[in-house]
C-alpha positions as CSV (number, residue, x, y, z in Angstrom):
1,M,137.4,170.1,19.0
2,Q,140.1,168.5,21.4
3,T,138.6,169.8,24.2
4,L,135.0,168.4,23.2
5,T,137.4,165.1,22.8
6,T,138.9,165.0,25.4
7,L,135.7,166.2,28.0
8,Q,133.8,163.2,26.0
9,Q,136.8,160.6,26.9
10,Q,136.5,162.1,30.3
11,Y,132.6,161.5,30.1
12,D,133.4,158.3,28.7
13,H,135.8,157.4,31.0
14,L,133.9,158.7,34.3
15,A,130.7,157.1,32.8
16,S,132.5,153.8,33.0
17,Q,133.9,154.8,36.8
18,Q,130.1,155.4,37.0
19,S,129.0,151.8,35.9
20,H,131.8,150.4,38.3
21,W,130.3,152.3,41.4
22,D,126.9,151.5,40.5
23,E,128.5,148.0,40.2
24,L,130.3,148.5,43.3
25,R,127.0,149.6,45.2
26,R,124.9,147.4,43.9
27,T,127.3,144.6,45.3
28,S,127.7,146.5,48.4
29,E,123.2,146.1,48.9
30,K,124.6,142.5,47.9
31,I,126.9,141.9,50.6
32,E,124.1,144.2,52.8
33,I,121.6,141.9,52.2
34,L,123.6,138.6,52.5
35,T,125.2,140.5,55.8
36,N,121.2,141.1,57.1
37,L,120.5,137.4,55.8
38,V,123.8,136.1,57.6
39,G,122.4,138.3,60.6
40,Q,118.9,136.8,60.7
41,V,120.0,133.3,60.0
42,D,122.5,133.8,63.0
43,N,119.3,135.3,65.2
44,E,117.3,131.8,64.3
45,E,120.3,130.2,64.9
46,L,120.5,132.0,68.4
47,K,117.0,131.9,69.2
48,E,116.8,128.6,68.1
49,L,119.8,127.5,70.4
50,R,118.1,130.2,73.3
51,R,115.0,127.3,72.8
52,Y,117.7,124.4,72.9
53,R,119.3,125.9,75.8
54,D,115.5,126.5,77.8
55,R,114.7,123.1,76.8
56,T,117.8,121.5,77.7
57,R,117.8,123.2,81.4
58,V,113.8,122.2,81.6
59,L,115.0,118.5,80.8
60,E,118.0,118.9,83.6
61,S,115.7,119.5,86.3
62,E,113.2,117.2,85.3
63,H,116.7,114.4,84.9
64,A,117.5,116.0,88.5
65,A,113.7,114.9,90.1
66,L,113.6,112.0,88.5
67,Q,117.4,110.9,89.6
68,K,116.0,112.0,93.4
69,R,112.9,110.2,92.7
70,F,114.3,107.2,92.0
71,K,116.8,107.1,94.7
72,E,113.5,107.7,97.1
73,Q,112.0,104.6,95.4
74,E,115.0,102.8,95.7
75,A,115.2,103.7,99.5
76,K,111.3,102.4,99.9
77,I,111.9,99.3,98.0
78,S,115.0,99.1,100.5
79,N,112.7,99.2,103.2
80,S,109.9,96.7,101.9
81,E,112.4,94.6,101.0
82,R,113.7,94.7,104.9
83,A,110.6,95.1,106.6
84,A,108.6,92.1,104.2
85,L,112.2,90.1,105.6
86,T,111.5,90.6,109.2
87,V,107.5,90.0,108.4
88,R,109.3,86.3,106.7
89,Q,110.9,85.9,109.7
90,S,108.2,86.5,112.1
91,L,105.8,84.2,109.5
92,A,108.0,81.4,110.1
93,Q,108.4,81.8,114.1
94,A,104.8,82.1,114.4
95,Q,104.6,78.7,112.3
96,Q,107.2,77.3,114.6
97,R,104.8,78.2,117.6
98,S,101.7,77.2,115.8
99,S,103.1,74.0,115.2
100,E,104.3,73.4,118.7
101,W,101.6,74.2,120.1
102,E,99.7,71.9,117.5
103,R,101.6,69.2,119.3
104,R,101.4,70.2,122.1
105,A,97.6,70.4,121.6
106,K,97.5,66.8,120.4
107,E,99.4,65.6,123.3
108,Y,97.1,66.7,125.5
109,E,94.3,65.4,123.4
110,G,95.4,62.1,123.7
111,Q,96.1,62.4,127.5
112,V,92.1,63.6,127.4
113,E,91.5,60.4,126.0
114,L,93.3,58.5,128.0
115,I,91.9,60.2,130.8
116,Q,88.3,60.2,129.3
117,T,88.6,56.1,129.0
118,K,90.2,55.8,132.8
119,L,86.8,58.0,133.3
120,D,84.6,55.8,131.7
121,Q,86.2,52.7,132.9
122,A,86.1,53.5,136.8
123,E,82.5,54.9,136.2
124,Q,81.8,50.9,135.3
125,T,83.7,49.9,138.2
126,H,81.8,52.4,140.2
127,A,78.3,51.0,138.7
128,Q,79.4,47.1,138.8
129,L,80.7,47.9,142.5
130,E,77.1,50.0,143.2
131,A,75.2,46.9,142.1
132,D,77.4,44.6,143.9
133,H,76.8,46.3,147.0
134,S,73.4,46.3,146.2
135,L,73.1,42.6,145.9
136,V,75.3,42.3,149.1
137,K,72.9,44.6,150.8
138,L,69.8,42.5,149.6
139,Q,72.0,39.4,150.8
140,L,72.7,40.3,154.0
141,E,69.2,42.0,154.7
142,E,67.9,38.8,152.9
143,Q,70.1,36.5,155.5
144,E,69.3,39.0,158.3
145,A,65.8,38.0,157.5
146,N,66.5,34.7,157.8
147,D,68.1,35.0,161.0
148,R,65.1,36.3,162.3
149,L,63.0,34.0,161.2
150,S,64.6,31.4,162.4
151,Q,65.0,33.2,166.0
152,A,61.6,33.7,166.0
153,S,60.5,29.6,164.9
154,W,63.7,28.8,167.5
155,R,61.3,30.5,169.8
156,L,58.4,29.5,168.7
157,F,59.2,26.4,169.0
158,T,61.5,25.8,171.6
159,P,58.5,26.1,174.5
160,F,56.5,23.0,173.1
161,T,60.3,21.1,172.8
162,S,60.6,22.0,176.6
163,C,57.5,20.8,176.7
164,L,57.9,17.3,175.3
165,S,60.7,16.6,177.0
């Protein structure tokens, strides 16, 4: 009996230990489950971090490309501004030359008008001189005709006058 009691006590003791072992096993399984969950979370975080890293690399390369393009655009703008300045200077010089040519053209137009006026006056004077010349020529011809007439009449009357004398 005593052995049975001892065995029963040992059995009870082992049974209580078995429950501890079962509890330890369940706890161990829970810890394993938690470890797996933490591992999965870590894996998810790692995957997320890798995606973030990959995206960051793409963004960094795009950023570098944009910086390069920005510098190129700045250089183009600078070149354009220099070209615009050169064009403005050329335009200002062209406007100066243009105003000088316009001033000279006005001077020449004034000279042409003066010469045209003098030419008109010279043509009027020439026409007047030709008219005067024609008038003098007519008067000369008339005078010559009168002289011939008077000589002819003198010749006609001279024989009569000599007879009368």
